[in-house]
C-alpha positions as CSV (number, residue, x, y, z in Angstrom):
1,G,61.6,23.2,166.5
2,Q,61.5,25.0,168.7
3,K,58.5,27.5,168.0
4,M,59.3,31.0,168.6
5,Y,56.2,32.8,169.9
6,G,56.7,37.0,168.3
7,N,60.2,37.3,167.8
8,E,60.0,36.0,163.8
9,K,61.5,39.0,161.5
10,L,60.7,40.1,158.4
11,A,63.6,40.5,156.4
12,L,64.4,42.4,153.4
13,V,65.0,40.4,150.4
14,R,64.7,42.5,147.7
15,E,63.4,46.3,146.4
16,I,62.3,46.0,143.0
17,I,61.7,50.7,141.5
18,M,59.1,50.5,139.1
19,P,60.9,54.3,138.1
20,S,57.7,55.2,135.6
21,V,54.9,54.9,138.1
22,K,53.6,58.2,139.3
23,G,50.9,58.5,141.9
24,R,50.2,56.1,144.7
25,I,49.7,52.1,143.8
26,D,46.8,50.8,146.0
27,H,45.8,47.0,145.7
28,M,48.7,43.5,144.3
29,A,47.5,40.2,143.5
30,V,50.1,37.3,142.4
31,N,50.7,34.7,139.9
32,V,52.6,32.0,141.6
33,K,53.1,29.9,138.5
34,D,55.0,32.0,136.5
35,K,56.2,34.1,139.3
36,V,54.6,37.5,138.8
37,V,52.6,40.1,140.8
38,Y,50.2,42.3,139.4
39,V,50.5,46.4,140.5
40,A,47.3,48.9,140.5
41,A,48.6,51.4,139.7
42,L,46.0,53.6,141.2
43,G,47.6,56.8,140.1
44,N,49.4,55.9,136.7
45,N,46.1,54.6,135.5
46,S,47.8,51.0,134.8
47,V,48.7,48.2,135.5
48,E,52.1,47.1,136.3
49,V,53.3,43.7,135.5
50,I,56.3,42.7,137.7
51,D,59.0,39.5,137.9
52,L,59.9,38.3,140.4
53,N,62.7,36.1,139.1
54,K,64.6,39.6,137.1
55,G,63.1,41.8,140.0
56,A,61.9,44.3,137.1
57,A,58.4,45.3,135.1
58,I,58.3,43.8,132.7
59,Q,55.0,45.6,130.5
60,S,52.6,48.2,131.8
61,I,49.4,47.7,131.2
62,K,47.5,50.2,129.9
63,G,43.5,51.1,129.8
64,V,42.1,51.4,133.2
65,E,41.5,54.0,134.8
66,E,42.2,54.6,138.7
67,P,42.6,51.0,138.8
68,Q,42.3,49.5,141.8
69,G,41.3,45.9,143.5
70,I,43.2,43.3,141.1
71,A,43.3,39.4,140.1
72,Y,44.6,36.5,138.6
73,L,43.0,33.9,137.1
74,P,44.9,31.4,137.2
75,E,42.8,28.6,134.5
76,Q,42.2,30.7,131.9
77,N,45.5,33.0,132.6
78,E,44.0,36.3,133.2
79,I,44.1,39.7,135.2
80,A,40.8,41.3,136.9
81,V,41.5,45.0,137.3
82,A,38.8,46.9,139.2
83,S,37.9,50.4,137.7
84,G,37.9,53.2,140.2
85,D,36.9,56.0,137.6
86,N,34.1,54.8,135.8
87,G,32.9,51.1,137.1
88,D,34.5,49.1,134.4
89,C,35.9,46.2,135.5
90,V,38.5,44.8,132.5
91,F,39.5,41.7,132.4
92,F,43.2,41.4,130.3
93,N,45.3,38.1,128.7
94,A,48.1,37.6,131.4
95,S,50.3,36.8,128.0
96,T,49.6,38.9,125.8
97,F,47.8,41.2,127.8
98,E,45.5,42.3,125.3
99,R,42.0,43.1,126.7
100,A,39.7,40.2,126.5
101,A,36.2,41.1,128.1
102,T,35.2,43.5,129.9
103,V,31.7,44.2,132.3
104,H,30.7,47.5,133.2
105,L,29.5,48.8,136.8
106,A,27.9,52.2,137.7
107,G,31.3,53.5,138.9
108,D,33.7,53.5,141.3
109,A,34.6,49.6,140.9
110,D,36.9,48.9,144.1
111,N,38.1,45.1,146.3
112,I,37.7,41.7,144.0
113,R,38.2,38.5,145.5
114,Y,38.0,35.8,143.1
115,D,36.5,32.2,144.8
116,A,38.7,29.2,142.0
117,L,36.8,26.3,144.2
118,E,33.5,28.2,142.7
119,K,34.5,30.0,139.9
120,K,32.7,33.1,141.1
121,M,34.2,36.9,141.4
122,Y,33.3,39.2,144.1
123,V,33.5,43.2,143.2
124,G,32.8,45.6,145.8
125,Y,31.8,49.2,143.6
126,G,30.1,52.6,143.7
127,N,28.0,54.6,145.8
128,G,26.9,50.6,147.7
129,G,27.1,47.3,145.7
130,M,28.8,44.0,145.5
131,V,28.6,42.3,142.5
132,M,29.3,38.3,141.9
133,I,30.6,37.9,138.4
134,D,31.9,34.8,136.3
135,P,34.3,34.6,135.4
136,V,35.1,32.0,132.5
137,A,31.6,33.4,130.9
138,H,32.5,37.8,131.5
139,K,29.3,37.7,133.1
140,L,27.5,39.6,136.1
141,I,25.0,36.9,137.9
142,G,24.2,39.4,140.7
143,D,23.8,42.2,142.3
144,V,23.5,43.2,146.4
145,K,22.7,47.3,146.9
146,L,24.3,48.4,150.3
147,P,23.7,51.0,152.0
148,A,27.6,52.6,151.2
149,H,30.7,52.3,149.1
150,P,32.0,49.0,150.5
151,E,35.7,50.0,151.1
152,S,36.6,46.2,152.1
153,F,35.5,42.3,152.0
154,Q,36.2,39.4,153.5
155,L,34.6,36.0,152.5
156,D,34.1,33.6,154.4
157,K,34.0,29.9,152.4
158,K,32.2,27.3,155.6
159,N,29.5,29.9,156.9
160,N,28.8,31.1,152.5
161,K,29.0,34.6,153.4
162,L,30.9,37.6,152.4
163,Y,31.9,40.2,155.4
164,V,31.4,43.5,153.5
165,N,33.3,47.4,155.4
166,L,31.0,49.7,154.8
167,P,32.9,53.3,156.5
168,D,30.7,55.4,155.7
169,D,27.6,53.2,156.6
170,H,29.9,52.8,161.0
171,S,28.9,49.3,159.9
172,I,30.0,45.5,158.5
173,A,26.7,44.1,155.6
174,V,26.8,40.1,155.8
175,I,25.9,39.1,153.3
């Protein structure tokens, strides 16, 4: 086929309304196998479970204050949710939606990245920290102090590094 450059367009396939959600949403994670999206409804203090086949919310998980970062862990069928309010990183069973475990951080847990190959999860938190969590054991296994709150970050698997955006410090930390 002919290659197109700059002519590709996104097309609206479906709009899914979450009528019970008030306030802003933050991050999302997808469970490709079950065609489910998990939405951190920060302003609603809930995680909304959206069935993509049905085009509707099928569950609202309560119990996380200001959910921000979120990740789906397919190997153990769990959802990890970072709480901006108290710093908890809460793990929920993705079938029953029951709380499986909690790892407490020192406030404002934000972005989450899951490395499925290494079975490690990274979470930015507080006034300047990045932790590594063993998501199977639900245990903290590393903590790096930073000069400001990590707003976002990316994994660089090839070079075994994290690149962390620190807007209040006007810098990018390399871990």
